[in-house]
C-alpha positions as CSV (number, residue, x, y, z in Angstrom):
1,M,6.2,-16.3,-24.0
2,N,3.8,-19.2,-22.6
3,D,0.3,-19.0,-22.8
4,V,-1.1,-17.7,-19.5
5,T,-4.2,-19.9,-18.4
6,K,-6.0,-20.5,-15.1
7,S,-7.7,-23.5,-13.9
8,K,-11.5,-24.1,-14.5
9,S,-12.4,-21.5,-11.9
10,S,-13.5,-18.1,-13.1
11,L,-10.8,-16.2,-15.1
12,S,-9.8,-12.7,-14.4
13,G,-6.4,-10.5,-14.7
14,G,-7.1,-9.4,-18.1
15,L,-6.8,-5.9,-17.1
16,V,-3.8,-6.5,-15.4
17,M,-2.1,-8.1,-18.4
18,L,-2.8,-5.2,-20.5
19,N,-1.2,-2.6,-17.9
20,E,1.8,-5.0,-17.5
21,L,2.4,-5.0,-21.2
22,M,1.4,-1.6,-22.2
23,H,4.9,0.0,-22.4
24,K,6.2,-2.9,-24.6
25,L,3.3,-3.0,-27.1
26,P,3.8,-1.7,-30.9
27,P,1.6,1.4,-31.5
28,S,-1.5,-0.2,-33.0
29,E,-1.8,-2.8,-30.0
30,K,-1.1,-0.2,-27.6
31,K,-3.8,2.1,-29.0
32,L,-6.1,-1.0,-28.8
33,A,-5.2,-2.0,-25.1
34,D,-5.7,1.7,-24.0
35,F,-9.1,1.6,-25.4
36,I,-10.0,-1.8,-23.8
37,I,-8.6,-0.4,-20.4
38,N,-10.9,2.7,-20.7
39,H,-13.9,0.9,-21.9
40,P,-13.9,-2.7,-20.4
41,H,-17.7,-2.8,-19.6
42,E,-18.4,-2.2,-23.6
43,V,-15.4,-4.5,-24.8
44,I,-17.0,-7.8,-23.2
45,Y,-19.9,-7.3,-25.5
46,L,-18.1,-6.8,-28.9
47,T,-16.6,-9.1,-31.5
48,V,-13.1,-8.8,-32.8
49,A,-14.3,-7.2,-35.9
50,Q,-16.4,-4.6,-33.8
51,L,-13.7,-4.0,-31.3
52,G,-11.2,-3.2,-34.2
53,E,-13.6,-0.7,-35.5
54,A,-14.5,0.7,-32.3
55,S,-10.9,1.3,-31.3
56,G,-9.8,2.6,-34.5
57,T,-7.4,0.0,-35.1
58,S,-8.2,-3.5,-36.9
59,S,-9.4,-7.3,-36.3
60,A,-5.7,-8.2,-37.0
61,A,-4.7,-5.8,-34.3
62,V,-6.9,-7.6,-31.8
63,I,-5.6,-11.0,-33.0
64,R,-2.1,-9.8,-32.4
65,L,-2.8,-8.2,-28.9
66,C,-4.2,-11.6,-27.7
67,K,-1.1,-13.2,-29.0
68,S,1.2,-10.7,-27.3
69,L,-0.7,-11.4,-24.0
70,G,-0.1,-15.1,-24.3
71,L,-3.9,-15.8,-24.5
72,K,-5.6,-18.5,-26.7
73,G,-7.7,-15.8,-28.2
74,F,-10.2,-12.9,-27.7
75,Q,-12.7,-15.0,-26.0
76,E,-10.4,-15.6,-23.1
77,L,-9.4,-11.9,-23.1
78,K,-13.2,-11.1,-22.7
79,L,-13.5,-13.7,-19.9
80,R,-10.7,-12.4,-18.0
81,I,-11.8,-8.8,-18.3
82,S,-15.4,-9.9,-17.3
83,G,-13.8,-11.5,-14.0
84,D,-12.0,-8.2,-13.6
85,L,-15.3,-6.2,-13.5
86,H,-16.7,-8.4,-10.8
87,K,-14.0,-7.9,-8.5
88,D,-14.1,-5.2,-5.8
89,Q,-13.5,-1.9,-7.2
90,D,-11.8,-0.6,-4.0
91,D,-9.1,-2.9,-4.7
92,E,-6.3,-0.8,-6.5
93,F,-2.9,0.4,-6.0
94,S,-2.5,3.8,-4.0
95,D,0.5,6.2,-4.3
96,I,1.8,7.5,-1.2
97,Q,2.1,11.3,-1.0
98,P,4.6,13.6,0.7
99,R,4.0,14.1,4.4
100,E,1.2,11.5,4.3
101,D,-0.1,10.6,7.9
102,Q,1.1,7.2,9.3
103,E,-2.4,5.8,9.4
104,S,-2.8,6.3,5.6
105,I,0.7,5.0,5.0
106,V,-0.1,1.6,6.9
107,Q,-3.2,1.2,5.0
108,K,-1.9,1.9,1.7
109,V,1.4,-0.1,2.0
110,T,-0.8,-3.0,3.3
111,N,-3.3,-2.6,0.5
112,N,-0.5,-2.4,-2.3
113,S,1.1,-5.5,-1.0
114,I,-2.0,-7.5,-0.9
115,Q,-2.9,-6.3,-4.5
116,A,0.5,-7.4,-5.8
117,I,0.0,-10.8,-4.4
118,K,-3.6,-11.1,-5.9
119,E,-2.5,-9.9,-9.1
120,T,0.2,-12.3,-9.2
121,T,-2.2,-15.0,-8.6
122,E,-4.3,-13.9,-11.4
123,L,-1.2,-14.5,-13.7
124,V,-0.5,-18.0,-12.7
125,N,0.0,-20.2,-15.6
126,Y,-0.8,-23.6,-14.2
127,E,0.7,-25.6,-16.9
128,S,4.0,-23.7,-16.4
129,L,3.7,-24.0,-12.6
130,G,3.3,-27.7,-13.1
131,K,6.6,-28.0,-15.3
132,A,8.5,-26.1,-12.8
133,V,7.4,-28.3,-9.9
134,E,8.3,-31.5,-12.0
135,A,11.7,-30.0,-12.7
136,M,12.4,-29.1,-9.2
137,Q,11.3,-32.6,-7.9
138,N,13.5,-34.4,-10.4
139,A,16.7,-32.1,-10.2
140,E,19.8,-33.2,-8.7
141,R,20.9,-29.9,-8.0
142,I,19.0,-26.5,-7.8
143,H,20.8,-23.3,-8.3
144,F,19.1,-19.8,-7.5
145,F,20.4,-16.5,-9.0
146,G,19.4,-13.0,-8.4
147,V,21.1,-9.5,-8.3
148,G,20.2,-6.9,-5.7
149,A,16.6,-7.3,-4.3
150,S,16.1,-10.4,-6.4
151,G,19.2,-11.8,-4.7
152,I,17.2,-11.8,-1.2
153,I,14.4,-13.8,-2.9
154,A,17.1,-16.5,-4.2
155,K,18.6,-16.6,-0.6
156,D,14.9,-17.3,0.8
157,A,14.3,-19.9,-2.1
158,Q,17.6,-21.8,-1.2
159,Q,16.5,-21.8,2.5
160,K,13.2,-23.4,1.6
161,F,14.3,-25.8,-0.8
162,I,17.4,-27.2,1.1
163,R,14.7,-29.0,3.4
164,M,14.1,-31.2,0.4
165,N,17.4,-32.8,0.9
166,K,18.7,-31.4,-2.5
167,A,22.1,-29.7,-3.3
168,T,20.7,-26.4,-3.6
169,S,22.7,-23.0,-3.9
170,A,21.8,-19.4,-4.1
171,F,24.2,-16.7,-5.8
172,T,24.0,-12.8,-6.1
173,D,27.5,-12.7,-7.8
174,I,27.6,-13.6,-11.6
175,H,31.3,-15.0,-11.2
176,N,30.5,-17.4,-8.2
177,A,27.4,-18.5,-10.1
178,G,29.3,-18.9,-13.4
179,M,31.7,-21.3,-11.5
180,Y,29.1,-23.5,-10.3
181,I,26.9,-23.5,-13.4
182,A,30.1,-24.2,-15.6
183,N,29.7,-27.7,-14.5
184,A,25.7,-28.0,-14.5
185,K,24.4,-31.2,-15.7
186,R,21.2,-31.9,-17.6
187,N,19.3,-32.9,-14.6
188,D,20.2,-29.6,-12.8
189,V,17.8,-26.5,-12.5
190,V,19.0,-22.9,-12.8
191,F,16.5,-20.6,-11.5
192,G,16.9,-17.0,-12.5
193,I,15.1,-14.2,-10.4
194,S,14.9,-10.6,-11.8
195,F,11.7,-8.4,-11.2
196,S,12.4,-6.4,-14.5
197,G,13.3,-9.5,-16.6
198,E,16.0,-7.1,-18.0
199,T,19.0,-7.9,-15.5
200,H,22.1,-8.6,-18.0
201,E,23.8,-10.8,-15.2
202,T,20.6,-12.8,-14.8
203,A,20.1,-13.4,-18.5
204,K,23.8,-14.4,-19.0
205,I,23.6,-17.1,-16.3
206,M,20.4,-18.4,-17.7
207,E,22.1,-18.6,-21.3
208,L,25.2,-20.3,-19.7
209,A,22.8,-22.9,-17.9
210,R,21.1,-23.5,-21.3
211,Q,24.2,-24.1,-23.1
212,K,25.3,-26.7,-20.4
213,G,21.7,-28.7,-20.6
214,A,20.2,-27.5,-17.5
215,T,16.6,-26.8,-17.1
216,T,16.1,-23.1,-16.7
217,I,13.3,-21.5,-14.9
218,S,12.7,-17.8,-14.6
219,L,10.6,-15.4,-12.0
220,T,10.0,-12.2,-13.5
221,R,7.3,-9.3,-14.0
222,Y,4.8,-10.3,-16.5
223,G,5.8,-10.3,-20.4
224,S,8.7,-11.1,-22.6
225,S,12.3,-10.0,-21.7
226,P,15.9,-10.9,-22.0
227,V,15.5,-13.4,-19.0
228,T,12.3,-15.3,-20.0
229,E,13.8,-15.7,-23.4
230,Q,16.6,-17.6,-22.0
231,A,14.2,-19.8,-19.8
232,E,12.3,-23.0,-20.6
233,I,9.8,-22.3,-18.3
234,N,8.6,-18.9,-17.2
235,L,6.5,-17.9,-13.8
236,F,5.3,-14.3,-13.5
237,I,4.5,-11.8,-10.8
238,S,2.5,-8.5,-11.1
239,A,4.5,-5.5,-11.6
240,S,2.4,-3.7,-8.8
241,R,2.4,-0.2,-10.4
242,E,5.8,0.6,-9.2
243,I,5.7,4.0,-7.4
244,P,8.5,6.4,-8.3
245,A,11.2,7.1,-5.8
246,P,11.4,8.2,-2.9
247,F,8.0,6.7,-2.2
248,R,8.8,3.0,-3.3
249,S,6.2,0.9,-1.4
250,G,5.9,-0.6,-4.8
251,A,9.1,-2.3,-4.6
252,T,8.4,-4.0,-1.3
253,S,5.2,-5.3,-3.0
254,S,7.0,-6.7,-5.7
255,R,9.4,-8.7,-3.4
256,L,6.3,-9.9,-1.5
257,A,4.7,-11.1,-4.9
258,Q,8.2,-13.0,-5.6
259,L,8.3,-14.6,-2.2
260,H,4.7,-15.6,-2.7
261,M,5.4,-17.5,-5.8
262,I,8.4,-19.0,-4.4
263,D,6.0,-20.2,-1.5
264,I,3.6,-21.6,-3.9
265,L,6.4,-23.4,-5.9
266,F,7.8,-25.0,-2.7
267,T,4.6,-25.9,-1.2
268,S,3.5,-27.7,-4.6
269,V,6.8,-29.7,-4.7
270,V,6.4,-30.7,-1.0
271,T,2.6,-31.6,-1.4
272,D,3.6,-33.6,-4.5
273,Q,6.1,-35.6,-2.6
274,Y,4.5,-35.6,0.7
275,E,5.8,-38.8,2.2
276,E,9.4,-38.3,1.1
277,A,9.4,-34.7,2.3
278,S,7.8,-35.5,5.6
279,V,10.6,-37.7,6.4
280,Y,13.2,-34.8,5.6
281,L,11.3,-32.3,7.6
282,E,11.1,-34.5,10.5
283,E,14.8,-35.1,10.4
284,I,15.3,-31.2,10.1
285,K,13.0,-30.8,13.2
286,T,14.9,-33.2,15.3
287,T,18.3,-31.7,14.3
288,M,16.8,-28.0,15.4
289,E,15.7,-29.5,18.7
290,F,19.0,-31.1,19.1
291,L,20.9,-27.7,18.5
292,K,18.6,-25.9,21.0
293,K,19.7,-28.0,24.0
294,K,22.3,-26.7,26.4
């Protein structure tokens, strides 16, 4: 997994990362992560050795945990946790209960969506984002692929990037996608979208694309997965504390976080090619006006 770094502005997102990866960590790292989540104020003042002792693990476990998180070291983790502690403590995900009143539902669904976007922003790796922007700018063809709800995101991404006057496709069926990607070239981009990162079809499409020499980019929840392992460039969103069925406001939050990352990527591509993009967008505007005329 790529290093997760932010710009020179204040860091945060340490507690988000720990919560995102908790279910995948080995026992010693999971025990350590649980200690950090429950004692964040104390942890930022401890050394590696002191944290290992306080958590009942070891210094080596601390180092391994930082590596699992994709961080440069314990100092970065402490900086991120410190940033988390300075955030508004009212900003947290809320479960929706049976027979909850509509005013409360509106507030909770709205807050959960905002939190998913905020936490996704905290997980942005600017180096990876820059590589993705460059790959999209230089691509001859761009293929988006997603299954189920992620297929909706793929269609949205196609609708945006087609404005860049590039051959852009979006698939939700593995066989149709396979026929296109069978002829993928080295200067093509194949963009796999999967919230869990575990979707078999998406991982296979990404694997095929790599075999063909295309540049592969993934958009998944934070952490290593079959899809991220097949991607050269990984972009992440927050898992947004998915709420069990039937109260799945978290699922909507996740889709909004995916759309948010696509918007960030598209805006970055357009901004870096502003003059060229302006010409394409003006042509599109003229065409739309023509189509509206009776």
